[in-house]
DRENSELUM-488887 format. One line per field, with one value per residue (C-alpha): residue in one letter; x, y, z; residue number from 0. Coordinates in steps of 0.1 Angstrom, whole numbers. Example, Ala and Ser with C-alpha at 12.3 -4.5 7.8 and 13.67 -1.06 7.14 Angstrom:
aa	c(A S)
px	c(123 137)
py	c(-45 -11)
pz	c(78 71)
i	c(0 1)
//
This chain:
aa	c(M I I K K I K I G T E G N R I S T R I A A L I F A F S L T A A I F F S Y S S A F A Q T T Y L P H Y T S K N G L A S N N C Y Y I L Q D A K G F I W I S T D N G L S R F D G T N F Q N F T I E D G L P D T Q I L R M A E D K N G R I W S F A L N G Q L S Y L Q D G K F Y N Q D N D A L L K K L S L N T V I V S F I I D K K G R I W L G T N S N L I V C W D G K M I K K Y I S P N H E D K F T N A F I H E D E Q G N I Y A F S D Q S V Q K F N G K T F N V I K S D V Q P I S Y L A A N T Q P N H S L S Y I D Q K G F K L F K N G K I A S M I S I P Q N L I K N M S G Y F Y Y N Q S S G E V W L A N A N G A F A L D K S G K T V Q Y L Q D I S V N Q V V K D N N Q N M W F A T N I G I F M L P N V N N R L S I I D A E S G L S S N V I K S I T K D G K N R L W L G T D D A V I D I L N I S N Y Q V E E Y G L D D F K K Y K T I K Q I N F D K K N Q S V Y F S S D Y G M G V F K N I Y Q S T T D V S Y L K E S N D L M F V I K H F S L D D N N S H L A L A L S S G V V F L S D R I N N F E F N S F K Y K E K E D F F K D R S Y H V F Y D R S G S L W F S N V S G L S Q F I A G K L I K H F E K H P L L T K R I N D I Q Q L A D G T L I L A T D G Y G L I F Y K G D Q I V K Q V T Q K D G L T N N I C T K I F V K N D E I W V L T N K G V N K I A D Y P N N I S V A N F D Y G K D L L G D D I N N L F I D D S T A Y F A T N K G L I L F K Y N N I N I S K N L P K V Y V T S I I K D N E R L P V N K G N F T F E T G N N T I L F T F S A V D F T T G D I T Y R Y R L N E R S A W V E T R T R R L D F S S L Q S G D Y V F E V C A K S Q N G N W G P S A K I T F T I K K H F W Q S L W F L S M L I L L V A Y I F Y K V A V N I T R K Q K D K E Q E Q L L V K N K V L M L E Q Q A L Q A M M N P H F V F N V M N S I Q H Y I N T Q N T A S A N R V L T G F A R L I R K N L E I C T K S Y I S L E E E I E Y L N L Y L K L E K N R F G E K L Q Y T F D I E E D I D R E E T F I P S M L L Q P Y V E N A I W H G I M P K E T G G N I L I R I R L K N E H Y L N I E I I D D G I G I E N S L Q N K K E K H I S K G M Q L T K E R L N L L G Q I G A K P I H L N V R Q N D E N G T T V S I S I P L K)
px	c(-173 -170 -163 -144 -147 -121 -122 -85 -82 -50 -40 -56 -86 -121 -128 -156 -163 -191 -194 -218 -223 -205 -230 -222 -239 -243 -226 -247 -227 -214 -212 -191 -211 -200 -212 -214 -219 -219 -188 -163 -161 -151 -174 -164 -162 -182 -172 -203 -212 -239 -246 -217 -197 -213 -237 -264 -288 -293 -325 -303 -316 -285 -251 -230 -197 -188 -160 -138 -147 -160 -190 -222 -253 -291 -309 -341 -319 -302 -272 -236 -203 -176 -136 -136 -126 -148 -184 -192 -234 -255 -288 -317 -293 -266 -292 -309 -348 -357 -344 -353 -336 -342 -317 -287 -272 -239 -240 -207 -207 -198 -228 -246 -283 -304 -340 -362 -393 -413 -404 -382 -345 -316 -276 -246 -220 -183 -194 -225 -262 -282 -323 -357 -352 -320 -318 -344 -349 -351 -378 -394 -388 -405 -428 -455 -444 -416 -386 -377 -357 -335 -313 -292 -296 -271 -285 -281 -318 -332 -356 -372 -397 -419 -444 -478 -487 -458 -426 -409 -381 -361 -345 -321 -350 -381 -398 -425 -443 -457 -491 -505 -541 -550 -552 -538 -509 -501 -463 -462 -431 -412 -380 -360 -338 -315 -302 -270 -290 -301 -336 -356 -379 -401 -401 -436 -457 -481 -462 -432 -432 -407 -398 -405 -395 -432 -444 -444 -462 -466 -445 -449 -416 -401 -387 -405 -385 -404 -402 -379 -356 -347 -338 -300 -286 -248 -223 -223 -260 -276 -299 -294 -332 -343 -379 -401 -378 -339 -322 -313 -294 -309 -282 -286 -324 -313 -319 -298 -304 -281 -289 -317 -329 -350 -387 -388 -353 -373 -401 -383 -366 -366 -344 -318 -290 -261 -243 -203 -198 -161 -172 -210 -227 -254 -257 -296 -310 -335 -351 -333 -301 -279 -275 -244 -258 -235 -240 -232 -260 -239 -257 -235 -258 -248 -270 -289 -323 -315 -334 -311 -322 -293 -257 -236 -193 -167 -138 -116 -138 -157 -186 -219 -248 -274 -300 -326 -296 -266 -243 -218 -187 -174 -139 -121 -111 -75 -83 -110 -105 -123 -135 -135 -157 -182 -204 -188 -176 -146 -154 -149 -152 -118 -83 -59 -26 -21 2 7 20 38 1 -12 -32 -40 -41 -59 -52 -92 -105 -127 -98 -105 -73 -93 -71 -87 -73 -72 -77 -111 -122 -125 -118 -108 -114 -97 -111 -86 -94 -83 -107 -92 -57 -53 -89 -69 -40 -20 9 16 41 48 82 94 116 99 65 48 29 37 11 10 -15 -4 -8 3 17 15 29 8 33 36 9 12 1 -24 -34 -47 -12 -9 18 21 51 53 69 83 72 36 49 26 41 28 41 49 63 87 108 121 158 156 194 183 157 165 136 136 107 98 80 70 94 125 142 145 158 151 176 159 119 114 119 122 91 98 116 125 121 143 172 180 213 214 229 234 197 180 178 158 135 100 111 92 98 124 140 165 186 196 231 213 217 194 184 153 138 135 127 160 162 172 201 220 231 258 283 272 285 255 257 238 231 211 239 252 222 193 169 171 161 128 101 105 69 86 121 121 155 164 183 212 215 196 175 141 129 92 89 64 59 94 85 109 142 166 198 233 272 261 249 211 214 175 144 110 86 48 73 82 50 38 3 19 47 36 40 35 40 67 63 91 88 102 121 92 82 48 43 12 8 -21 -34 -35 -16 21 44 78 95 127 150 175 177 147 119 82 62 25 -7 -37 -64 -99 -96 -93 -128 -115 -71 -81 -67 -80 -50 -41 -15 -2 9 19 26 35 2 -22 -20 -34 -49 -57 -85 -112 -134 -124 -96 -91 -75 -65 -38 -14 11 -19 3 -30 -32 -26 -12 -28 -14 -40 -54 -64 -93 -106 -137 -152 -140 -154 -139 -155 -186 -192 -194 -167 -163 -144 -133 -123 -85 -78 -94 -89 -100 -102 -90 -105 -107 -91 -104 -108 -115 -102 -122 -101 -101 -82 -104 -91 -113 -90 -73 -80 -46 -39 -15 -15 1 -2 21 11 35 59 89 80 80 55 30 18 -13 -37 -74 -88 -99 -75 -89 -62 -71 -58 -38 -17 -18 -1 -2 -8 -9 -27 -19 -21 -12 -20 -4 -14 5 42 35 44 28 3 -5 -10 -46 -37 -62 -41 -54 -47 -51 -54 -29 -47 -43 -20 5 1 32 26 16 46 67 48 52 88 96 68 90 125 110 103 135 152 137 142 176 184 170 187 217 214 205 230 253 239 252 285 289 276 299 329 324 317 355 364 352 372 396 397 391 426 441 427 443 475 476 459 492 514 548 567 603 591 575 603 631 610 606 647 653 630 651 684 675 659 693 713 698 683 647 637 646 630 599 602 599 572 552 552 550 520 506 508 491 461 466 467 434 417 417 417 378 375 376 387 401 414 444 457 453 471 501 499 496 526 548 542 559 585 594 598 621 641 650 660 675 692 709 708 669 661 622 604 567 567 521 510 496 464 455 431 443 410 383 400 396 419 414 424 460 471 504 521 526 547 568 579 586 611 629 631 637 647 669 682 705 723 754 749 712 689 659 625 602 565 550 517 495 464 464 439 405 392 423 447 478 503 538 566 601 632 666 677 688 653 628 641 674 661 640 669 691 664 672 631 606 586 556 544 517 503 516 493 461 463 468 437 419 427 411 380 374 379 355 325 333 324 362 393 420 454 487 522 553 585 625 633 666 693 686 654 616 587 550 526 490 458 431 399 382 355)
py	c(-562 -592 -593 -620 -626 -660 -670 -682 -707 -715 -744 -727 -751 -734 -716 -700 -679 -653 -635 -608 -571 -542 -519 -479 -462 -424 -415 -386 -384 -363 -330 -354 -359 -374 -385 -412 -430 -463 -463 -462 -476 -445 -415 -380 -356 -327 -298 -289 -255 -247 -227 -248 -231 -199 -197 -178 -198 -239 -229 -216 -201 -185 -186 -152 -153 -116 -100 -103 -140 -140 -167 -144 -172 -157 -173 -174 -153 -129 -124 -143 -143 -165 -162 -198 -195 -171 -163 -125 -123 -97 -90 -63 -43 -39 -23 -52 -50 -81 -110 -136 -132 -146 -142 -119 -103 -81 -55 -38 -13 -38 -31 -61 -63 -83 -92 -102 -120 -91 -72 -46 -42 -34 -32 -35 -6 3 -21 0 -13 8 3 21 38 59 57 72 52 24 38 42 8 -11 -37 -54 -87 -110 -99 -132 -119 -85 -76 -42 -36 -23 18 13 7 -14 -45 -64 -95 -99 -134 -111 -94 -67 -56 -27 -7 22 48 68 91 79 47 28 -1 -26 -45 -69 -64 -98 -125 -150 -133 -118 -114 -134 -149 -129 -139 -102 -117 -91 -105 -96 -71 -56 -62 -68 -99 -113 -151 -159 -188 -178 -158 -142 -105 -83 -47 -23 9 16 -12 -50 -71 -105 -126 -162 -185 -215 -209 -220 -221 -243 -211 -185 -208 -226 -199 -178 -152 -163 -138 -130 -125 -159 -174 -209 -223 -262 -268 -303 -317 -305 -282 -255 -227 -197 -178 -145 -157 -194 -216 -251 -282 -291 -319 -344 -347 -373 -366 -375 -348 -319 -326 -327 -289 -273 -244 -228 -247 -241 -245 -248 -237 -248 -288 -286 -299 -292 -288 -296 -282 -315 -322 -353 -340 -323 -340 -332 -344 -339 -346 -383 -389 -397 -385 -381 -372 -355 -350 -379 -375 -332 -312 -286 -248 -237 -252 -227 -229 -203 -186 -218 -241 -258 -264 -245 -262 -244 -268 -262 -284 -257 -251 -279 -272 -298 -297 -290 -321 -315 -309 -335 -362 -396 -423 -460 -473 -504 -493 -492 -525 -536 -552 -518 -485 -487 -493 -491 -498 -499 -511 -521 -547 -554 -564 -525 -545 -520 -540 -529 -536 -538 -533 -566 -598 -589 -577 -564 -569 -539 -538 -500 -511 -523 -517 -552 -560 -594 -596 -621 -632 -643 -668 -658 -622 -617 -620 -604 -586 -552 -551 -528 -527 -543 -547 -558 -580 -572 -599 -627 -619 -619 -594 -594 -583 -579 -568 -565 -601 -620 -618 -633 -639 -639 -665 -667 -638 -641 -673 -676 -656 -686 -694 -681 -690 -676 -657 -685 -682 -719 -718 -704 -670 -645 -610 -578 -564 -523 -527 -551 -540 -562 -560 -563 -576 -606 -621 -609 -597 -570 -571 -538 -553 -544 -561 -547 -557 -593 -609 -636 -641 -666 -651 -674 -708 -705 -680 -691 -673 -689 -660 -679 -687 -646 -633 -599 -571 -599 -607 -593 -554 -554 -525 -513 -505 -484 -485 -509 -499 -519 -489 -500 -512 -531 -517 -523 -488 -490 -465 -472 -458 -443 -428 -440 -468 -481 -523 -527 -554 -570 -536 -515 -477 -454 -424 -409 -405 -375 -363 -352 -349 -384 -396 -384 -409 -421 -430 -441 -443 -436 -429 -406 -410 -398 -417 -390 -406 -393 -396 -390 -378 -376 -338 -326 -329 -342 -350 -356 -376 -378 -389 -392 -355 -339 -320 -304 -296 -293 -281 -260 -231 -245 -255 -290 -291 -306 -314 -349 -368 -402 -417 -409 -421 -408 -411 -393 -372 -356 -365 -375 -370 -381 -359 -357 -328 -336 -347 -325 -331 -320 -312 -294 -311 -301 -269 -246 -274 -262 -281 -283 -294 -307 -281 -287 -322 -313 -331 -359 -356 -349 -364 -399 -408 -447 -450 -442 -456 -432 -439 -418 -403 -408 -405 -433 -428 -453 -440 -443 -435 -454 -450 -419 -409 -380 -371 -350 -345 -328 -309 -284 -272 -239 -218 -180 -163 -148 -111 -96 -77 -47 -56 -26 6 19 53 63 39 53 29 47 34 11 13 49 45 77 100 128 129 153 153 139 102 83 48 30 -5 -25 -57 -77 -109 -133 -152 -192 -220 -249 -238 -221 -213 -182 -160 -120 -88 -54 -22 14 32 19 24 -1 -36 -57 -75 -110 -118 -144 -120 -98 -77 -45 -23 7 36 67 74 104 133 123 106 70 47 12 -17 -55 -91 -125 -159 -193 -222 -221 -197 -161 -133 -116 -88 -59 -39 0 22 62 83 117 129 167 177 199 238 238 213 238 247 283 281 259 292 313 292 291 327 341 311 323 359 354 334 361 392 365 359 395 405 380 392 427 418 399 424 451 433 430 466 476 453 467 504 492 477 507 531 512 515 552 557 539 560 592 582 575 601 624 614 615 596 608 605 627 652 652 657 689 702 694 714 743 743 743 775 792 784 791 824 820 831 826 788 786 804 788 749 759 774 744 717 740 738 701 699 712 699 666 673 686 653 623 632 623 591 605 636 655 647 688 680 648 663 694 675 656 683 699 666 659 698 692 658 675 707 680 660 683 671 640 638 647 643 650 651 640 647 649 680 665 660 678 682 694 669 641 621 597 577 602 594 574 581 599 559 550 580 578 542 548 578 561 523 532 562 565 536 545 571 594 594 590 605 598 602 603 603 606 595 586 550 556 570 549 543 568 558 565 552 563 553 556 547 535 503 480 463 435 445 463 432 406 436 432 408 411 416 454 457 500 498 531 511 479 499 517 481 465 500 498 458 472 500 479 451 485 502 488 490 473 493 480 479 464 466 458 462 476 454 455 483 508 505 512 514 514 523 524 537 542 575 585)
pz	c(-1190 -1170 -1136 -1118 -1080 -1067 -1031 -1023 -994 -977 -998 -1031 -1038 -1031 -1056 -1075 -1108 -1109 -1138 -1141 -1161 -1144 -1134 -1130 -1106 -1099 -1066 -1047 -1008 -988 -1010 -1034 -1067 -1101 -1134 -1156 -1189 -1205 -1218 -1192 -1153 -1135 -1127 -1129 -1096 -1096 -1072 -1051 -1035 -1010 -987 -960 -988 -984 -1010 -1002 -1011 -1015 -1043 -1075 -1105 -1132 -1132 -1148 -1157 -1158 -1179 -1154 -1148 -1113 -1116 -1104 -1091 -1084 -1060 -1040 -1006 -1031 -1054 -1048 -1062 -1063 -1066 -1063 -1028 -1014 -1017 -1010 -1010 -1020 -1006 -1002 -978 -1006 -1029 -1048 -1049 -1045 -1023 -1050 -1081 -1108 -1138 -1146 -1177 -1181 -1207 -1227 -1202 -1174 -1158 -1139 -1147 -1123 -1123 -1096 -1088 -1085 -1119 -1105 -1120 -1107 -1114 -1101 -1114 -1101 -1063 -1061 -1065 -1086 -1085 -1083 -1053 -1068 -1102 -1120 -1151 -1129 -1114 -1144 -1158 -1124 -1139 -1115 -1141 -1147 -1167 -1189 -1211 -1221 -1244 -1251 -1290 -1313 -1315 -1269 -1270 -1238 -1243 -1215 -1227 -1197 -1188 -1198 -1230 -1225 -1242 -1226 -1247 -1232 -1262 -1243 -1242 -1232 -1221 -1245 -1242 -1262 -1257 -1283 -1290 -1303 -1277 -1302 -1304 -1270 -1260 -1231 -1222 -1252 -1261 -1277 -1303 -1327 -1357 -1378 -1398 -1359 -1366 -1332 -1333 -1301 -1297 -1275 -1263 -1292 -1320 -1333 -1340 -1358 -1348 -1378 -1362 -1345 -1336 -1337 -1365 -1368 -1390 -1404 -1392 -1386 -1358 -1330 -1298 -1270 -1247 -1236 -1220 -1252 -1269 -1268 -1291 -1297 -1299 -1334 -1330 -1347 -1326 -1310 -1302 -1291 -1307 -1304 -1335 -1312 -1316 -1344 -1349 -1375 -1389 -1414 -1418 -1423 -1403 -1396 -1376 -1354 -1325 -1326 -1299 -1278 -1271 -1231 -1228 -1244 -1229 -1192 -1200 -1166 -1175 -1198 -1221 -1232 -1265 -1273 -1305 -1306 -1296 -1312 -1279 -1264 -1231 -1209 -1180 -1173 -1145 -1141 -1145 -1169 -1201 -1230 -1265 -1302 -1334 -1331 -1312 -1279 -1243 -1214 -1183 -1148 -1115 -1122 -1105 -1097 -1116 -1135 -1142 -1156 -1175 -1187 -1197 -1181 -1194 -1188 -1198 -1172 -1169 -1144 -1130 -1111 -1092 -1059 -1041 -1045 -1076 -1097 -1117 -1141 -1145 -1177 -1192 -1179 -1142 -1140 -1116 -1119 -1091 -1093 -1058 -1054 -1074 -1103 -1096 -1071 -1037 -1014 -1015 -990 -1012 -985 -1010 -1045 -1069 -1113 -1123 -1161 -1179 -1165 -1144 -1110 -1081 -1052 -1016 -994 -959 -966 -968 -1008 -1032 -1068 -1098 -1121 -1161 -1166 -1208 -1202 -1162 -1163 -1119 -1108 -1073 -1051 -1017 -988 -969 -934 -933 -895 -904 -937 -933 -943 -970 -959 -985 -1018 -1044 -1076 -1081 -1117 -1121 -1107 -1119 -1084 -1062 -1025 -999 -961 -931 -902 -891 -923 -958 -988 -1026 -1058 -1078 -1118 -1118 -1158 -1164 -1126 -1101 -1075 -1070 -1029 -1008 -972 -948 -920 -888 -875 -843 -850 -831 -842 -856 -868 -903 -903 -934 -958 -987 -1012 -1029 -1063 -1065 -1049 -1028 -998 -983 -953 -926 -899 -870 -836 -826 -841 -882 -901 -928 -954 -977 -1000 -1003 -1033 -1022 -980 -977 -937 -910 -876 -848 -822 -849 -856 -843 -832 -854 -879 -890 -867 -850 -823 -813 -824 -861 -886 -924 -942 -979 -1004 -1021 -1054 -1044 -1020 -991 -962 -948 -921 -894 -859 -823 -824 -862 -894 -897 -924 -928 -953 -960 -922 -911 -891 -892 -873 -887 -864 -841 -867 -873 -847 -875 -878 -850 -862 -868 -909 -923 -960 -978 -1014 -1039 -1064 -1100 -1085 -1055 -1031 -1006 -998 -958 -951 -917 -892 -883 -903 -941 -964 -959 -987 -977 -992 -984 -952 -953 -951 -980 -980 -965 -974 -948 -954 -962 -994 -1003 -983 -972 -943 -921 -920 -944 -954 -985 -1012 -1049 -1073 -1114 -1140 -1118 -1099 -1062 -1054 -1015 -995 -963 -939 -954 -996 -1017 -1030 -1064 -1062 -1092 -1103 -1077 -1068 -1090 -1082 -1065 -1068 -1047 -1061 -1046 -1064 -1038 -1066 -1057 -1020 -1010 -1030 -1024 -982 -951 -959 -989 -978 -1013 -1048 -1079 -1109 -1140 -1171 -1181 -1147 -1111 -1090 -1054 -1026 -1001 -979 -1006 -1042 -1062 -1073 -1108 -1128 -1157 -1148 -1177 -1197 -1219 -1229 -1190 -1188 -1158 -1162 -1135 -1112 -1120 -1082 -1089 -1058 -1053 -1027 -1014 -983 -968 -935 -941 -974 -1008 -1036 -1074 -1077 -1115 -1107 -1099 -1081 -1054 -1038 -999 -975 -943 -906 -896 -927 -927 -956 -961 -995 -1004 -1036 -1048 -1077 -1090 -1097 -1097 -1096 -1062 -1033 -1023 -1031 -1019 -1021 -1015 -1009 -1007 -1000 -1021 -1046 -1024 -998 -991 -1002 -969 -982 -962 -972 -960 -994 -970 -962 -927 -928 -903 -891 -927 -927 -952 -983 -1020 -1016 -1039 -1033 -1046 -1046 -1063 -1062 -1072 -1069 -1055 -1058 -1087 -1099 -1089 -1113 -1125 -1101 -1090 -1079 -1066 -1059 -1036 -1020 -982 -985 -960 -930 -933 -905 -923 -962 -973 -969 -933 -919 -941 -918 -887 -893 -900 -868 -845 -863 -853 -820 -814 -834 -808 -778 -786 -790 -760 -734 -757 -752 -718 -711 -730 -707 -676 -684 -696 -663 -642 -670 -664 -623 -630 -654 -628 -597 -624 -625 -591 -585 -614 -599 -565 -575 -604 -577 -548 -580 -576 -543 -557 -588 -560 -540 -567 -577 -545 -541 -574 -561 -528 -546 -564 -533 -514 -539 -548 -583 -576 -613 -620 -580 -599 -631 -615 -588 -615 -636 -611 -602 -637 -633 -599 -615 -651 -629 -613 -639 -662 -632 -634 -670 -687 -723 -730 -762 -776 -768 -732 -734 -754 -725 -702 -711 -716 -682 -670 -691 -687 -654 -655 -682 -661 -635 -655 -678 -709 -698 -711 -745 -758 -790 -799 -839 -843 -874 -891 -901 -869 -854 -815 -802 -815 -811 -780 -763 -732 -701 -683 -712 -721 -689 -670 -702 -706 -671 -672 -699 -688 -652 -668 -703 -703 -665 -659 -692 -682 -714 -714 -741 -761 -759 -796 -789 -826 -832 -867 -882 -892 -910 -911 -882 -857 -840 -835 -805 -803 -775 -786 -764 -766 -733 -725 -735 -713 -717 -701 -676 -665 -671 -645 -618 -595 -584 -620 -612 -625 -630 -606 -638 -664 -652 -644 -677 -694 -681 -685 -719 -718 -703 -726 -756 -747 -734 -772 -806 -813 -794 -786 -793 -771 -781 -759 -774 -770 -798 -813 -790 -772 -766 -763 -782 -770 -797 -787 -815 -801 -819 -832 -812)
i	c(0 1 2 3 4 5 6 7 8 9 10 11 12 13 14 15 16 17 18 19 20 21 22 23 24 25 26 27 28 29 30 31 32 33 34 35 36 37 38 39 40 41 42 43 44 45 46 47 48 49 50 51 52 53 54 55 56 57 58 59 60 61 62 63 64 65 66 67 68 69 70 71 72 73 74 75 76 77 78 79 80 81 82 83 84 85 86 87 88 89 90 91 92 93 94 95 96 97 98 99 100 101 102 103 104 105 106 107 108 109 110 111 112 113 114 115 116 117 118 119 120 121 122 123 124 125 126 127 128 129 130 131 132 133 134 135 136 137 138 139 140 141 142 143 144 145 146 147 148 149 150 151 152 153 154 155 156 157 158 159 160 161 162 163 164 165 166 167 168 169 170 171 172 173 174 175 176 177 178 179 180 181 182 183 184 185 186 187 188 189 190 191 192 193 194 195 196 197 198 199 200 201 202 203 204 205 206 207 208 209 210 211 212 213 214 215 216 217 218 219 220 221 222 223 224 225 226 227 228 229 230 231 232 233 234 235 236 237 238 239 240 241 242 243 244 245 246 247 248 249 250 251 252 253 254 255 256 257 258 259 260 261 262 263 264 265 266 267 268 269 270 271 272 273 274 275 276 277 278 279 280 281 282 283 284 285 286 287 288 289 290 291 292 293 294 295 296 297 298 299 300 301 302 303 304 305 306 307 308 309 310 311 312 313 314 315 316 317 318 319 320 321 322 323 324 325 326 327 328 329 330 331 332 333 334 335 336 337 338 339 340 341 342 343 344 345 346 347 348 349 350 351 352 353 354 355 356 357 358 359 360 361 362 363 364 365 366 367 368 369 370 371 372 373 374 375 376 377 378 379 380 381 382 383 384 385 386 387 388 389 390 391 392 393 394 395 396 397 398 399 400 401 402 403 404 405 406 407 408 409 410 411 412 413 414 415 416 417 418 419 420 421 422 423 424 425 426 427 428 429 430 431 432 433 434 435 436 437 438 439 440 441 442 443 444 445 446 447 448 449 450 451 452 453 454 455 456 457 458 459 460 461 462 463 464 465 466 467 468 469 470 471 472 473 474 475 476 477 478 479 480 481 482 483 484 485 486 487 488 489 490 491 492 493 494 495 496 497 498 499 500 501 502 503 504 505 506 507 508 509 510 511 512 513 514 515 516 517 518 519 520 521 522 523 524 525 526 527 528 529 530 531 532 533 534 535 536 537 538 539 540 541 542 543 544 545 546 547 548 549 550 551 552 553 554 555 556 557 558 559 560 561 562 563 564 565 566 567 568 569 570 571 572 573 574 575 576 577 578 579 580 581 582 583 584 585 586 587 588 589 590 591 592 593 594 595 596 597 598 599 600 601 602 603 604 605 606 607 608 609 610 611 612 613 614 615 616 617 618 619 620 621 622 623 624 625 626 627 628 629 630 631 632 633 634 635 636 637 638 639 640 641 642 643 644 645 646 647 648 649 650 651 652 653 654 655 656 657 658 659 660 661 662 663 664 665 666 667 668 669 670 671 672 673 674 675 676 677 678 679 680 681 682 683 684 685 686 687 688 689 690 691 692 693 694 695 696 697 698 699 700 701 702 703 704 705 706 707 708 709 710 711 712 713 714 715 716 717 718 719 720 721 722 723 724 725 726 727 728 729 730 731 732 733 734 735 736 737 738 739 740 741 742 743 744 745 746 747 748 749 750 751 752 753 754 755 756 757 758 759 760 761 762 763 764 765 766 767 768 769 770 771 772 773 774 775 776 777 778 779 780 781 782 783 784 785 786 787 788 789 790 791 792 793 794 795 796 797 798 799 800 801 802 803 804 805 806 807 808 809 810 811 812 813 814 815 816 817 818 819 820 821 822 823 824 825 826 827 828 829 830 831 832 833 834 835 836 837 838 839 840 841 842 843 844 845 846 847 848 849 850 851 852 853 854 855 856 857 858 859 860 861 862 863 864 865 866 867 868 869 870 871 872 873 874 875 876 877 878 879 880 881 882 883 884 885 886 887 888 889 890 891 892 893 894 895 896 897 898 899 900 901 902 903 904 905 906 907 908 909 910 911 912 913 914 915 916 917 918 919 920 921 922 923 924 925 926 927 928 929 930 931 932 933 934 935 936 937 938 939 940 941 942 943 944 945 946 947 948 949 950 951 952 953 954 955 956 957 958 959 960 961 962 963 964 965 966 967 968 969 970 971 972 973 974 975 976 977 978 979 980 981 982 983 984 985 986 987 988 989 990 991 992 993 994 995 996 997)
//
């Protein structure tokens, strides 16, 4: 490969050419490591993880990927588990038998075995470490020697090879120890292997021995691994190993030579090798780095001058290296980043600008007044030094003019153009200001439709009408708002129609057909600083803002805004590149790619290269298959359109469950807890080695809403009793949610929360409430009855007084009748009336003191009263008693003094106003088995007619007292007394009284 170095003066007459061989070197800087080979100019980026990233120690012995995908690292300070983002460390406090863990292995039951320097074993199962202190088997297997090999054979027996003359076997019942009696045939550093037929072999430093079912016997074998580090049992039970001649495979009793390995690599082997069956490569862990060899003899070295203890490949085809300065990962071929820097042949590590011409050459602007031209077909580099170092020290922008086969470049204080770049690279012209005034260039833009050139200067925006023939401008001749727009400007852009867009301190404006359109006046968001402008195929402008993400502008409207909420790494966007309908964006925190605009926007970032693609990316260029980034560390590139890239949904695992400071098995899946404090801690993790942008979501019930979080640790305290399902899942950047991990648990209820207790409590409360209600009701009713009784007593006294004094008119008339009989010497009639009146008075005095009297007494009383009235009125008054024969008059009781007021009212107000007199019928019937019905029927003028004939409404005092008394008696008694007074058709009145039978 050739590097051509040319220094270009302002007249183009100082040219020197230097031809040298391109030397590729290994770069080791600031936790970023690269590999190289003699076939490629670029070096490959290897992410490097140390104790600063959370690793338990930088001195790493062994790497294991478990069945779930986690990477385990054994160190001199315990174990580390890595999920691609975070390290979780385990020490003696967690149950390890020693801090120095030399090796690990996983069995078919998912147990992670650890082998310590002190000879003790431990294993991790269901989130808990078991050691000799809490496991009887491990206590028996505690050895005072280092374990160098470990297998569990097809019969379930555990075999341990040690660095001393000892092999140990645990058959499930007892421990057997095998010691070779011959000094020449010791089991020192024995590698235990089980072949396809189940035969057990011990390959030690001094012999090869085979187990016959009882003991080991020395056999002759051409299988001679140089050490236990150089032997490995494959999944199909074949043995891959390295001997003095190279890499070989022992399968079905036959040896196959696979790859020849140089002796210097074999002698310097310092750790475990890895055999990749699919590619046929063998990876060697060497004191001088890691070496990948294939059958063709091709050798690629990684990690030069670093002692490697082990090489292993994970399930995603990433290679891992355990070293004494941490661990390294070589991403799979689809995710690898490469770098071209000063040690690879560039003039500087700092690349400020980039473009690509039509002959597959990258033009790179540096920070030392040099433009590098890199032919990416053969990685030939040509350096072009610019004469005015101070003026052109930093080439901030470089653009390719396809139509005129030119390349334009600019610094802060000057601008130039390479013309006819396919014929010569020495034809350079520089932009001149006619008055030799200094100008500061922020940005420039080429119009593809003509020869216009626009400049964004610190003083404003100017444009040249003919950049091809007149690469010069005169500041004094520009006219404002015609070819000059004042105010500090940031960016200029010609769209496909030739319209000029520019941003300045006021915001976004457009100059088209001699007219200036100030778009910022309509949209406040367009007043923000705009760092870059690009255009989509449909005419939509993409605006990279300084703090407001991306703005999509079309038809004088903001149609879309994409920010961090949508997946951008930051809202400060610096550069945009559009390729194949995909939008690449540089932010001050990394790189994003936007796809599927405008339908279903997805935003991706490149987190696996965050050490390189971080905050110091200056520019970018995207071609059909490769993305190029100009950075302060060199030129970064990677293949972005590899169709073999698989995007698996991240699977999340619950890594620990701690209930009230007690660690629980994570694989149980269903727990029942007693009531108490109920503080439960869940830790979980999703494995993804391509990105650290993992979002989790969780819930405690399948009916509840998801809660998103970035943390991998959730602490639930004071949980109430009930059934719970802790469910958690994960997704990577803008991806879909992966499958959920579920832990079901039940917190028992307190006894006072049980159904039987609640039922009894409800019954007890109901009973108490009932008793209280009954007591209150009884007291209230008793009080009401007391009041009613008092009132009834008062009414009784009033009625008694009324009865006692009788109607004065009635008494006066009776006395007149008696006097009339005496004056007429009708002594017999006088005696009869006087006797009747005396009996009435005596009967009145008897019953007025009683609340209830028998029906017989009431009829007798009424009969005495009516006889006296009959004696007075003669034939004008007729009365009749109609009593049902089935009524027991002596045992049927009614309220005393009940009927007489109504009979008296019927005589005086119903019959007497009639000239012809009238009749009174007193009818007594059993209404039913509960009520006695009494009707007082007269054929007088009628109660309504009587009230109409009177000027003043007169209500009989006796009737009023009787009515009130009946109401009180009805309230006191269990059943009410019904009273109804009505007029019969045109004449007559009926009084109906229904009395409950006592």
